[in-house]
C-alpha positions as CSV (number, residue, x, y, z in Angstrom):
1,M,-172.1,-145.3,98.0
2,K,-175.2,-145.0,100.2
3,K,-174.2,-146.7,103.5
4,A,-177.7,-148.2,104.2
5,K,-177.4,-150.2,101.0
6,V,-174.0,-151.5,102.0
7,V,-175.2,-152.5,105.4
8,K,-178.2,-154.3,103.8
9,L,-176.1,-156.3,101.4
10,L,-173.5,-157.2,104.1
11,A,-176.2,-158.6,106.4
12,L,-176.4,-161.6,104.1
13,S,-174.4,-164.7,104.6
14,I,-171.1,-164.7,102.6
15,V,-169.2,-167.9,101.8
16,V,-165.7,-167.4,100.6
17,A,-162.7,-169.5,99.4
18,L,-159.3,-168.2,100.5
19,I,-156.7,-167.7,97.8
20,A,-153.3,-166.5,99.1
21,V,-151.5,-164.8,96.3
22,G,-148.9,-162.1,96.9
23,C,-147.3,-159.8,94.4
24,G,-144.9,-156.9,95.0
25,F,-143.7,-154.1,92.9
26,L,-140.1,-152.8,93.5
27,R,-139.3,-149.3,92.4
28,T,-135.6,-148.8,92.3
29,S,-133.8,-145.6,92.7
30,K,-131.2,-144.4,90.2
31,P,-127.5,-145.3,90.8
32,V,-125.1,-142.9,92.5
33,I,-121.4,-142.3,91.7
34,T,-118.6,-140.4,93.3
35,L,-115.5,-139.1,91.4
36,V,-112.6,-139.8,93.7
37,Q,-109.6,-138.7,91.7
38,P,-108.6,-136.1,90.4
39,V,-110.1,-133.5,92.7
40,E,-111.4,-130.1,91.7
41,N,-108.9,-127.6,90.2
42,T,-106.1,-130.2,89.8
43,V,-103.4,-129.2,87.3
44,L,-102.7,-132.1,85.0
45,P,-99.7,-132.6,82.7
46,L,-100.0,-132.4,78.9
47,N,-99.7,-135.6,76.8
48,Q,-99.6,-137.8,80.0
49,P,-102.3,-140.4,80.8
50,V,-104.7,-139.2,83.5
51,I,-106.2,-141.9,85.7
52,I,-109.8,-141.1,86.7
53,E,-111.0,-143.1,89.8
54,S,-114.7,-143.4,90.7
55,S,-116.9,-145.4,93.1
56,A,-120.5,-146.3,92.1
57,A,-123.3,-148.0,93.9
58,S,-126.9,-148.9,92.9
59,A,-129.9,-150.7,94.3
60,N,-130.0,-152.5,91.0
61,E,-127.1,-154.3,89.2
62,L,-124.6,-152.0,87.6
63,N,-123.9,-152.2,83.8
64,R,-121.3,-149.7,83.0
65,I,-119.4,-146.5,84.0
66,E,-119.1,-143.7,81.4
67,L,-116.3,-141.1,81.3
68,W,-117.2,-137.8,79.6
69,V,-114.7,-134.9,78.9
70,N,-116.2,-131.5,77.9
71,G,-119.5,-133.2,77.0
72,A,-118.0,-135.9,74.8
73,L,-118.0,-139.7,75.8
74,V,-114.4,-140.8,75.8
75,D,-114.4,-144.1,77.7
76,V,-116.9,-146.8,78.9
77,K,-116.0,-149.4,81.5
78,S,-118.4,-152.4,81.7
79,I,-119.3,-153.9,85.0
80,A,-119.5,-157.7,85.1
81,G,-120.7,-160.2,87.6
82,Q,-124.0,-158.7,88.9
83,Q,-122.3,-156.1,91.0
84,T,-124.2,-153.4,92.9
85,T,-121.0,-151.5,93.9
86,A,-117.8,-150.9,92.0
87,S,-114.6,-149.0,92.2
88,I,-113.4,-148.1,88.7
89,T,-110.3,-146.6,87.1
90,Q,-110.4,-145.1,83.6
91,S,-107.8,-143.3,81.6
92,W,-107.7,-140.2,79.4
93,T,-104.8,-138.3,77.8
94,P,-105.1,-134.5,77.3
95,T,-103.5,-133.3,74.1
96,E,-104.1,-129.6,74.5
97,I,-103.5,-127.0,77.2
98,G,-106.7,-125.6,78.8
99,E,-109.5,-126.2,81.2
100,Y,-111.5,-129.5,81.1
101,R,-114.8,-130.7,82.6
102,L,-114.5,-134.4,83.6
103,E,-117.8,-136.3,84.3
104,V,-118.5,-139.9,85.3
105,R,-121.9,-141.5,85.2
106,A,-123.1,-144.9,86.3
107,V,-125.7,-146.8,84.4
108,D,-127.6,-149.9,85.8
109,V,-128.7,-153.0,83.8
110,D,-132.1,-151.4,83.2
111,G,-130.5,-148.3,81.6
112,V,-131.2,-146.0,84.6
113,E,-128.5,-143.4,84.7
114,S,-127.0,-141.7,87.7
115,D,-126.5,-137.9,88.1
116,A,-123.1,-137.0,86.8
117,A,-120.2,-136.5,89.3
118,L,-117.8,-133.9,87.9
119,V,-114.7,-131.8,88.5
120,V,-113.1,-129.1,86.5
121,V,-109.3,-129.5,86.0
122,S,-106.6,-127.6,84.1
123,V,-104.0,-129.0,81.8
124,G,-100.5,-127.4,81.6
125,A,-97.0,-128.5,80.7
126,P,-95.9,-132.1,81.2
127,A,-95.1,-133.0,84.8
128,T,-91.5,-133.9,83.9
129,Q,-90.9,-130.4,82.6
130,L,-92.4,-128.6,85.6
131,T,-90.4,-125.7,87.0
132,V,-91.3,-124.9,90.6
133,V,-91.9,-121.4,91.8
134,R,-92.2,-121.6,95.5
135,S,-94.7,-118.8,96.0
136,T,-97.2,-120.2,93.5
137,F,-96.5,-124.0,93.4
138,T,-99.2,-126.3,94.8
139,P,-97.2,-129.3,96.2
140,A,-98.5,-132.9,96.3
141,A,-98.1,-135.7,98.8
142,D,-95.1,-136.6,100.9
143,T,-96.2,-135.2,104.2
144,P,-93.8,-132.2,104.0
145,A,-92.4,-130.5,107.1
146,A,-91.8,-126.7,107.3
147,E,-89.4,-125.9,104.6
148,T,-86.6,-123.4,104.1
149,L,-85.9,-122.1,100.6
150,P,-82.4,-122.9,99.5
151,D,-80.1,-120.2,98.3
152,A,-79.5,-120.1,94.5
153,T,-76.0,-121.5,95.0
154,D,-77.1,-124.3,97.4
155,T,-77.4,-126.9,94.8
156,P,-77.7,-130.5,96.2
157,V,-74.9,-132.9,95.2
158,P,-76.1,-135.5,92.7
159,P,-76.4,-138.9,94.4
160,T,-73.6,-141.3,94.2
161,A,-74.3,-145.0,94.2
162,V,-72.5,-147.1,96.9
163,P,-70.9,-150.1,95.1
164,P,-72.7,-153.2,96.2
165,T,-70.8,-156.3,97.3
166,A,-69.7,-158.4,94.4
167,T,-72.0,-161.3,93.8
168,P,-72.1,-163.9,91.0
169,A,-74.0,-162.6,88.0
170,P,-77.5,-164.0,87.9
171,T,-78.5,-166.2,85.1
172,D,-81.8,-164.2,84.5
173,T,-82.1,-160.5,84.1
174,P,-83.9,-159.2,87.3
175,A,-87.2,-157.5,86.9
176,I,-87.1,-153.7,86.8
177,A,-88.2,-152.0,90.0
178,I,-91.2,-149.8,89.4
179,L,-93.5,-147.7,91.6
180,T,-97.0,-146.5,90.8
181,T,-98.3,-143.4,92.5
182,K,-101.5,-143.4,94.7
183,A,-101.6,-139.6,94.7
184,D,-99.9,-136.6,93.1
185,L,-96.3,-137.1,94.5
186,N,-93.7,-134.5,95.0
187,V,-90.3,-135.2,93.4
188,R,-87.5,-133.6,95.4
189,A,-83.8,-132.9,94.9
190,G,-82.9,-135.1,97.9
191,A,-84.2,-137.6,100.4
192,S,-85.9,-135.2,102.7
193,T,-88.7,-132.7,102.8
194,Q,-86.1,-130.0,103.4
195,F,-85.0,-130.3,99.7
196,E,-86.8,-128.3,97.1
197,V,-89.5,-129.8,94.9
198,I,-88.3,-130.2,91.4
199,G,-91.5,-131.7,89.9
200,I,-94.6,-133.8,90.4
201,L,-95.3,-137.4,89.6
202,P,-99.1,-137.4,88.9
203,F,-101.5,-139.8,90.4
204,G,-101.5,-143.2,88.7
205,M,-98.1,-142.7,87.0
206,E,-95.3,-145.2,87.0
207,A,-91.6,-144.5,87.5
208,R,-88.4,-146.7,87.4
209,I,-86.8,-147.0,90.8
210,L,-83.0,-146.6,90.6
211,G,-82.1,-146.8,94.3
212,V,-83.1,-146.3,97.9
213,N,-81.5,-144.3,100.8
214,E,-80.0,-146.2,103.8
215,E,-83.1,-145.8,105.9
216,R,-85.2,-147.2,103.0
217,T,-87.6,-144.2,103.4
218,W,-87.0,-142.5,100.0
219,W,-86.8,-143.9,96.5
220,L,-84.4,-142.5,93.9
221,I,-86.4,-142.6,90.6
222,E,-85.8,-141.9,86.9
223,F,-87.3,-138.4,86.2
224,Q,-86.7,-136.7,82.9
225,G,-86.1,-133.0,82.5
226,V,-84.1,-132.4,85.7
227,P,-80.4,-132.6,86.5
228,N,-79.1,-136.2,86.0
229,N,-82.7,-137.1,85.1
230,Q,-83.2,-138.3,88.7
231,G,-85.2,-137.3,91.7
232,W,-86.3,-138.5,95.2
233,V,-89.8,-139.5,96.3
234,S,-91.2,-140.7,99.6
235,A,-91.2,-144.5,99.9
236,K,-94.3,-144.5,102.2
237,E,-96.9,-147.1,101.0
238,T,-99.5,-144.4,101.6
239,Y,-98.3,-142.6,98.4
240,S,-97.2,-145.3,96.1
241,T,-97.0,-149.1,95.4
242,A,-93.5,-150.5,94.6
243,K,-92.7,-153.8,93.1
244,N,-89.5,-155.8,92.2
245,T,-87.6,-153.8,94.8
246,E,-85.6,-156.8,96.3
247,N,-82.4,-155.9,94.4
248,V,-82.7,-152.1,94.4
249,P,-79.2,-150.7,95.5
250,V,-78.7,-148.5,98.5
251,V,-77.3,-145.1,97.3
252,Q,-75.8,-142.2,99.1
253,A,-78.4,-139.5,99.4
254,P,-77.3,-135.8,99.1
255,A,-76.5,-134.2,102.5
256,T,-79.4,-132.4,104.0
257,P,-79.1,-128.6,103.3
258,T,-78.0,-126.6,106.4
259,P,-78.8,-122.9,106.9
260,S,-76.0,-120.4,106.4
261,P,-74.3,-119.2,109.7
262,T,-75.5,-115.9,111.2
263,P,-73.0,-113.1,110.3
264,T,-71.0,-111.6,113.2
265,G,-71.2,-108.1,112.0
266,T,-74.0,-105.6,112.5
267,P,-77.2,-107.4,111.3
268,T,-78.9,-106.0,108.3
269,A,-82.7,-106.0,108.2
270,T,-83.9,-108.4,105.5
271,P,-87.4,-109.1,104.4
272,T,-89.1,-112.2,105.9
273,V,-90.3,-114.7,103.3
274,V,-93.4,-116.5,104.4
275,A,-94.1,-119.6,102.4
276,L,-97.7,-120.8,102.1
277,P,-98.3,-124.4,103.3
278,D,-99.2,-127.2,101.0
279,F,-102.9,-127.9,100.4
280,P,-104.3,-130.4,102.9
281,I,-103.9,-134.0,101.8
282,I,-106.9,-136.4,102.2
283,H,-105.1,-139.8,102.2
284,Y,-108.4,-141.7,102.3
285,F,-112.1,-141.3,103.1
286,R,-114.0,-144.6,103.0
287,A,-117.0,-146.5,104.3
288,D,-117.3,-150.2,105.3
289,K,-120.6,-150.4,103.4
290,L,-122.0,-148.3,100.6
291,N,-125.5,-149.9,100.3
292,I,-127.5,-150.5,103.5
293,A,-131.0,-151.2,104.7
294,P,-132.8,-148.8,107.0
295,G,-131.5,-149.0,110.6
296,E,-128.1,-150.3,109.7
297,T,-124.9,-148.4,110.7
298,V,-121.9,-147.5,108.5
299,L,-118.3,-146.9,109.7
300,L,-116.7,-143.9,108.1
301,Q,-112.9,-143.6,108.3
302,W,-110.5,-141.0,107.1
303,D,-106.9,-139.7,107.4
304,V,-105.8,-136.2,106.5
305,D,-102.5,-134.3,106.7
306,G,-101.8,-130.6,106.7
307,A,-105.3,-129.4,107.7
308,D,-105.9,-126.6,110.2
309,Q,-109.7,-127.4,110.2
310,L,-111.4,-130.6,109.4
311,F,-115.2,-131.1,109.2
312,L,-117.5,-134.0,108.3
313,Y,-121.0,-133.1,107.0
314,P,-123.4,-134.2,108.2
315,G,-122.5,-135.5,111.6
316,G,-119.2,-133.8,112.4
317,D,-120.2,-130.2,111.8
318,G,-118.3,-129.1,115.0
319,G,-115.0,-130.5,113.7
320,V,-113.3,-133.9,113.7
321,I,-109.7,-135.1,114.1
322,A,-107.5,-137.1,111.8
323,P,-107.0,-140.0,111.6
324,G,-110.6,-140.6,112.7
325,D,-113.7,-142.6,112.3
326,M,-117.5,-142.2,113.0
327,Q,-120.5,-144.5,113.1
328,V,-123.4,-143.1,111.2
329,K,-127.0,-144.4,110.6
330,P,-128.6,-142.5,107.8
331,D,-132.4,-142.8,107.4
332,A,-132.2,-142.1,103.6
333,T,-129.5,-142.0,100.9
334,T,-127.0,-139.5,102.1
335,V,-123.8,-137.8,100.7
336,Y,-121.1,-137.4,103.4
337,R,-118.5,-134.7,102.8
338,L,-115.1,-134.5,104.4
339,V,-113.8,-130.9,104.2
340,A,-110.1,-130.1,105.1
341,S,-108.7,-126.5,105.0
342,N,-105.7,-124.5,105.8
343,A,-104.2,-121.1,104.8
344,R,-103.6,-122.4,101.3
345,G,-107.1,-123.5,100.6
346,T,-109.7,-126.3,100.9
347,V,-110.0,-129.8,99.6
348,E,-113.0,-132.1,99.9
349,A,-113.9,-135.8,99.5
350,T,-117.4,-137.3,99.4
351,I,-119.0,-140.7,100.0
352,T,-122.6,-141.6,99.1
353,I,-124.4,-144.1,101.3
354,I,-127.4,-145.6,99.6
355,V,-130.3,-146.6,102.0
356,S,-132.4,-149.1,100.2
357,Q,-136.0,-148.9,101.3
358,P,-137.6,-152.3,102.0
359,T,-140.2,-153.8,99.7
360,P,-143.6,-153.8,101.4
361,T,-145.3,-157.2,101.9
362,V,-148.6,-157.6,100.0
363,L,-151.0,-159.1,102.5
364,Y,-154.2,-159.1,100.4
365,D,-154.5,-159.0,96.6
366,F,-158.0,-157.9,95.6
367,I,-157.6,-159.1,92.0
368,A,-156.5,-162.6,93.1
369,M,-159.4,-162.7,95.6
370,A,-162.1,-161.2,93.3
371,N,-163.8,-164.5,92.4
372,A,-164.3,-165.1,96.2
373,A,-165.9,-161.8,96.8
374,E,-169.7,-161.3,96.7
375,W,-170.7,-158.8,94.0
376,K,-174.0,-156.9,94.1
377,N,-175.6,-153.8,92.6
378,G,-177.4,-151.1,94.5
379,S,-180.7,-152.9,94.1
380,G,-179.4,-155.8,96.1
381,E,-179.1,-158.2,93.1
382,V,-176.2,-160.7,93.3
383,L,-174.0,-160.4,90.2
384,P,-172.1,-163.2,88.6
385,W,-168.3,-163.0,88.7
386,Q,-166.9,-162.4,85.2
387,G,-170.2,-161.0,84.1
388,E,-171.2,-160.0,80.6
389,T,-170.3,-156.4,79.5
390,N,-173.9,-155.9,78.2
391,D,-175.5,-156.8,81.6
392,A,-177.6,-153.8,82.5
393,R,-177.5,-154.8,86.2
394,G,-173.7,-154.1,86.2
395,F,-170.8,-156.4,86.1
396,A,-167.4,-157.2,87.6
397,R,-164.7,-158.9,85.5
398,L,-160.9,-159.2,84.8
399,P,-160.2,-158.0,81.3
400,E,-156.8,-159.0,80.1
401,N,-154.3,-156.7,78.2
402,A,-156.7,-153.8,78.5
403,T,-155.7,-150.3,77.4
404,L,-156.3,-147.8,80.1
405,E,-157.2,-144.1,79.7
406,D,-153.5,-143.1,80.0
407,G,-152.6,-145.4,77.1
408,I,-150.9,-148.0,79.2
409,V,-151.7,-151.6,78.4
410,A,-152.3,-153.5,81.7
411,S,-152.0,-157.3,81.7
412,Q,-154.9,-157.5,84.2
413,V,-157.2,-155.0,86.0
414,L,-160.4,-155.3,87.9
415,E,-163.3,-153.7,86.0
416,T,-166.4,-152.8,88.1
417,H,-169.3,-151.2,86.1
418,P,-172.2,-149.9,88.2
419,Q,-175.8,-150.7,87.4
420,W,-177.1,-148.9,84.3
421,I,-179.4,-146.5,86.2
422,A,-179.0,-142.9,87.4
423,D,-176.5,-143.0,90.3
424,G,-176.1,-146.8,89.9
425,E,-173.6,-148.7,92.0
426,I,-171.7,-151.9,92.3
427,T,-170.0,-153.4,95.4
428,G,-167.7,-156.3,96.1
429,A,-167.4,-157.6,99.6
430,Y,-164.1,-159.4,100.5
431,P,-163.7,-161.5,103.7
432,V,-161.0,-160.4,106.1
433,D,-158.8,-163.4,106.8
434,F,-155.9,-161.8,108.8
435,E,-155.3,-159.6,111.7
436,I,-154.9,-155.9,110.7
437,T,-152.0,-154.1,112.4
438,S,-151.0,-150.4,112.6
439,G,-149.3,-149.3,109.4
440,D,-151.2,-151.6,107.0
441,K,-152.4,-149.7,103.9
442,F,-154.8,-150.2,101.1
443,I,-153.4,-148.9,97.8
444,A,-154.8,-148.9,94.2
445,E,-154.7,-146.8,91.1
446,V,-158.1,-146.1,89.8
447,G,-159.5,-144.8,86.5
448,Y,-161.1,-145.9,83.2
449,L,-160.6,-148.1,80.3
450,K,-159.6,-146.2,77.2
451,G,-162.5,-144.6,75.3
452,A,-164.9,-143.9,78.2
453,T,-165.3,-140.3,77.0
454,F,-169.1,-140.1,77.7
455,S,-168.9,-141.1,81.3
456,G,-170.3,-138.5,83.7
457,G,-167.7,-139.5,86.4
458,V,-167.6,-142.1,89.2
459,I,-166.7,-142.3,92.8
460,F,-164.3,-145.1,94.0
461,R,-164.7,-146.1,97.6
462,F,-162.8,-148.4,100.0
463,C,-164.9,-149.5,103.1
464,Y,-164.7,-151.9,106.0
465,Y,-167.7,-153.5,107.7
466,T,-168.5,-156.1,110.3
467,M,-171.9,-157.7,110.9
468,I,-172.6,-154.8,113.4
469,A,-171.3,-151.6,111.9
470,G,-168.8,-150.2,109.4
471,D,-167.7,-147.2,107.4
472,C,-166.1,-146.1,104.2
473,L,-162.5,-145.1,105.0
474,G,-161.4,-143.4,101.7
475,E,-162.7,-142.3,98.4
476,V,-161.6,-140.7,95.1
477,T,-163.9,-138.9,92.6
478,K,-162.8,-139.6,89.0
479,E,-163.7,-138.2,85.6
480,Y,-162.2,-139.3,82.3
481,T,-159.1,-137.2,82.0
482,G,-156.4,-139.4,80.5
483,T,-154.6,-140.0,83.8
484,L,-155.2,-142.4,86.7
485,K,-155.5,-141.4,90.4
486,T,-154.3,-143.2,93.5
487,L,-156.6,-144.2,96.3
488,E,-154.5,-144.9,99.5
489,V,-156.1,-145.6,102.9
490,D,-154.2,-146.0,106.2
491,L,-155.7,-149.0,108.1
492,S,-154.1,-148.2,111.5
493,S,-157.5,-147.3,112.9
494,L,-158.5,-151.0,112.4
495,N,-155.5,-152.3,114.4
496,G,-156.4,-155.7,116.0
497,Y,-159.4,-156.5,113.8
498,N,-159.3,-159.9,112.2
499,S,-162.8,-160.5,110.8
500,G,-165.5,-158.6,108.7
501,W,-165.3,-157.5,105.1
502,F,-163.4,-155.1,102.9
503,V,-165.6,-153.5,100.3
504,L,-164.7,-152.1,97.0
505,A,-167.5,-149.8,95.7
506,V,-168.1,-147.7,92.6
507,N,-171.0,-145.2,92.3
508,A,-172.1,-143.5,89.1
509,N,-172.2,-139.7,89.2
510,G,-175.6,-139.4,87.4
511,S,-175.8,-141.5,84.3
512,A,-173.9,-144.8,84.3
513,N,-173.2,-144.7,80.6
514,Q,-169.6,-145.8,79.8
515,D,-168.7,-146.0,83.5
516,W,-165.9,-148.5,82.6
517,A,-164.3,-148.1,86.0
518,V,-161.1,-150.1,86.7
519,W,-158.9,-150.8,89.8
520,V,-155.2,-151.2,89.0
521,N,-153.3,-153.5,91.4
522,P,-155.7,-153.0,94.4
523,R,-153.9,-154.5,97.5
524,I,-153.2,-154.2,101.2
525,E,-149.5,-153.7,102.1
526,R,-147.5,-154.0,105.3
527,P,-144.2,-152.1,105.5
């Protein structure tokens, strides 16, 4: 647009009516999901239910969680109650030995799907038939101390129940005492970590409780496939949840194995057996909030056993201690990783914190205010609002349900056709009725109505003028290409201004034939 013409048209008196209409457009990000259990390279039992635990979060309402095994959908868990965060457990039973790829995906109510969270696991023999080889076995939870391998003849004595004091027989059969594991749990031959591991009770499995030691620190459980079909597991609430334990009898636990006495004769050199430690155990890694606004803090907490090194990324790259916690304030959605390692290997847990970006406030809607603007062509002629499409002077109007050049049908757009002459133009002057502050932005998508294939191109401009001076602050040159462009202008340079006019202008590039120029959602936003 030629600036002299704009100054001339703006020197005239403009009378406006204020219409305060705001509309906002929220673009949501896709959901995120974390696969909590099982962890990478876990060995699972054959023909035993496997519990898959995941945590999901979304800026939108969650609809469902999908479980996929080796590329096949095996379970769908619906999310009810307009939740944006959820912790979900799903079950799958492997029927063949081999390697499996487990994936979980979160889907929100609009059908937007998260990236898959996945682990690769192996399926072997059932846990109740596990034979432990100490040099290769990967133990599970019970906070083991340093262990000594028992001799082949050092077989623990089977537990013997201590007869309880005689009491009248109850009229109702008491409920069976049951425990449910919170992690893969070692089953041992006695009530101490000094006893050998005779099997594993996998995460999420139930077992019948037969008794408890005198200190009530170990449960005697029913465990098929071992001597007496019984074994001992830690009674710590960290590792399992027990119910109906009021009448569980106290039983005499096997005596703790003692090392053989040192021979008095000339010692014979014997090889030293060095047992690898258990993998580190991450008991928990959690956050007090999974979905926050910018500037909010999150408390991360964790507890780990058996780790020589422990790192939190990002934030604790130099190492952290356990149990521990840390306040974090991510600027954007961030995945936090807790990595624990020792001589045996490394385990890892992750938490995703979603930072929801605020929706900008729409301060000025140019479509809602279009009937209050003064529309003119380059010859200085005042044009009627909602003009006729055959007006050779040019026209400004709001076509409804118009098809744009990209094929999208817009419920309402602002069409501004320049005067039908070479290099014709049209301008709309809008009164400024608020104080502009640093960070305010003008934003619009610009282009054509569908079918304007003979247009020679146009220039869209956004300008600001007072009665004394002014300038055009941004422009976009557009030809008919089948796609729209974005015109975005930072108004920080106008900080403190509260009067004058915003001007939308369109100039023909040569002939004005079929210059069906449109502004899609032109607005001024404040973050």
